[in-house]
C-alpha positions, 0 to 999 in steps of 0.5 A, spaced: 401 738 251 399 741 244 396 748 243 392 750 237 392 757 235 386 760 231 389 766 227 382 768 225 379 769 232 386 770 236 385 765 241 389 759 244 386 752 245 390 747 250 389 740 247 387 737 254 381 734 257 384 736 264 383 743 267 390 746 268 393 753 270 396 757 265 399 764 264 401 768 259 407 773 259 411 777 255 418 775 252 422 778 257 417 775 263 412 780 264 406 777 267 400 779 262 394 774 265 393 768 268 387 763 269 384 756 269 383 753 262 377 749 262 376 747 255 374 754 253 379 758 248 383 763 251 382 770 248 388 773 246 386 779 241 387 784 246 395 783 245 399 787 241 404 784 236 409 781 239 412 774 241 409 771 248 410 765 252 404 761 254 406 757 261 401 751 263 402 747 269 399 740 269 400 737 276 407 736 277 410 739 270 410 746 267 410 746 259 412 752 255 410 754 248 411 760 244 406 764 240 406 770 236 401 775 235 402 778 228 
């Protein structure tokens, strides 16, 4: 599963045609927000500078990707 990060608009996009559940946590596993990805980019502009984890649940699999806001 691929992630597209747009640094100009501070958004993340999950490159899939499926509807998937996602959550964003801090690096120390504090949940910030979660939702259902339906093709609309996820706005992360309200996050402070730092390292974050995006978790994506797709059927029986969980994918994790790190991303940085700088």
